[in-house]
C-alpha positions as CSV (number, residue, x, y, z in Angstrom):
1,Q,129.4,101.5,45.3
2,V,131.9,104.2,44.9
3,Q,131.0,107.5,46.6
4,L,132.9,110.8,46.8
5,V,131.3,113.4,48.9
6,E,132.8,116.9,49.0
7,S,132.1,119.4,51.8
8,G,133.4,122.6,53.2
9,G,132.5,125.0,50.4
10,G,130.8,128.3,51.0
11,L,131.1,132.1,50.7
12,V,134.4,133.7,51.7
13,Q,135.8,137.1,51.3
14,P,138.9,137.8,49.1
15,G,142.0,136.9,51.0
16,G,140.2,134.4,53.2
17,S,140.6,130.6,53.5
18,L,138.6,127.5,53.2
19,R,139.3,123.8,53.6
20,L,137.4,121.4,51.5
21,S,137.1,117.7,52.3
22,C,136.3,114.7,50.1
23,A,135.1,111.6,51.9
24,A,135.5,108.5,49.9
25,S,134.0,105.0,50.1
26,G,133.5,101.9,48.0
27,F,137.0,101.5,46.9
28,T,140.5,101.0,48.3
29,F,141.3,104.7,48.9
30,S,145.0,104.4,49.6
31,T,145.7,102.9,46.2
32,Y,143.9,105.6,44.2
33,Y,145.3,108.8,42.8
34,M,143.2,111.6,44.4
35,G,142.8,115.0,43.0
36,W,140.8,118.2,42.9
37,Y,139.3,120.0,39.9
38,R,137.1,123.0,39.6
39,Q,134.7,124.5,37.1
40,G,134.1,128.3,37.2
41,P,131.0,129.9,35.7
42,G,131.1,129.6,32.0
43,K,134.4,127.8,32.0
44,Q,135.5,124.2,31.4
45,R,136.5,122.0,34.3
46,E,140.2,122.4,35.1
47,L,142.7,120.6,37.3
48,V,143.6,122.2,40.6
49,G,146.0,119.6,41.8
50,R,146.4,115.9,42.2
51,F,148.6,113.2,43.5
52,I,150.9,111.7,41.0
53,A,153.4,108.8,41.1
54,G,155.7,108.6,44.0
55,G,153.3,110.3,46.3
56,L,154.1,113.7,44.9
57,I,151.5,116.3,44.2
58,Y,151.1,118.3,41.1
59,Y,149.5,121.8,41.3
60,A,148.2,124.0,38.6
61,D,150.2,127.2,38.3
62,F,147.3,129.4,39.3
63,V,147.2,127.8,42.8
64,K,150.8,127.3,43.6
65,G,151.7,128.7,47.0
66,R,148.1,129.2,47.9
67,F,146.4,125.8,47.9
68,T,147.6,122.6,49.5
69,I,146.3,119.1,49.0
70,S,146.6,116.4,51.6
71,R,145.1,113.0,52.3
72,D,144.4,110.9,55.4
73,N,144.2,107.3,54.3
74,A,143.0,106.2,57.7
75,K,139.9,108.4,57.2
76,N,139.6,107.8,53.4
77,T,139.6,111.6,53.0
78,V,141.4,114.0,50.8
79,Y,141.6,117.7,51.6
80,L,142.1,120.9,49.8
81,Q,143.3,123.8,51.9
82,M,142.8,127.1,50.1
83,N,144.4,130.3,51.3
84,S,144.6,133.8,49.9
85,L,141.4,133.2,47.9
86,K,140.6,135.4,45.0
87,P,137.3,136.1,43.2
88,E,138.6,134.1,40.3
89,D,138.8,131.1,42.5
90,T,135.0,131.1,42.5
91,A,133.9,127.7,41.1
92,V,132.4,124.3,41.9
93,Y,135.2,122.2,43.3
94,Y,135.2,118.5,42.5
95,C,137.0,115.6,44.0
96,N,138.4,112.9,41.6
97,A,139.7,109.4,42.3
98,R,141.5,107.3,39.7
99,L,143.2,104.0,39.9
100,T,145.9,105.0,37.4
101,P,147.1,108.5,36.4
102,T,145.5,108.2,33.0
103,A,142.1,106.8,34.0
104,V,139.0,108.9,34.0
105,G,138.1,107.7,37.5
106,Y,135.2,108.8,39.7
107,W,133.8,112.2,40.5
108,G,132.0,113.7,43.4
109,Q,129.0,115.9,43.1
110,G,131.0,119.1,43.8
111,T,130.9,121.8,46.4
112,Q,130.4,125.5,45.6
113,V,133.1,128.0,46.6
114,T,132.3,131.7,46.1
115,V,134.9,134.4,46.8
116,S,133.3,137.7,47.0
117,S,133.2,140.8,49.2
């Protein structure tokens, strides 16, 4: 049974940092394209960043230079390091795992990130 469990969300002040984790199980983690998405209040879910072919990582323009995605295949975990957080980064952050770049894949339950003073 595939499971993706996000953690690390919470309340942070503008300019602060958070690191989200996504622990995966039930599939061969190292062979999957992992990624992070988010859905802000009243907005559609959008891509934050994800692994693409060749082990590269694609980032959405709005997070370039602030967020970093990494993975530890030994721990079956993907991370999202978020720095210089802004109020507009407030959203539920979701982990996604897909076997091919165009597959829908699997989703976690999400973790809430709130950026507010």
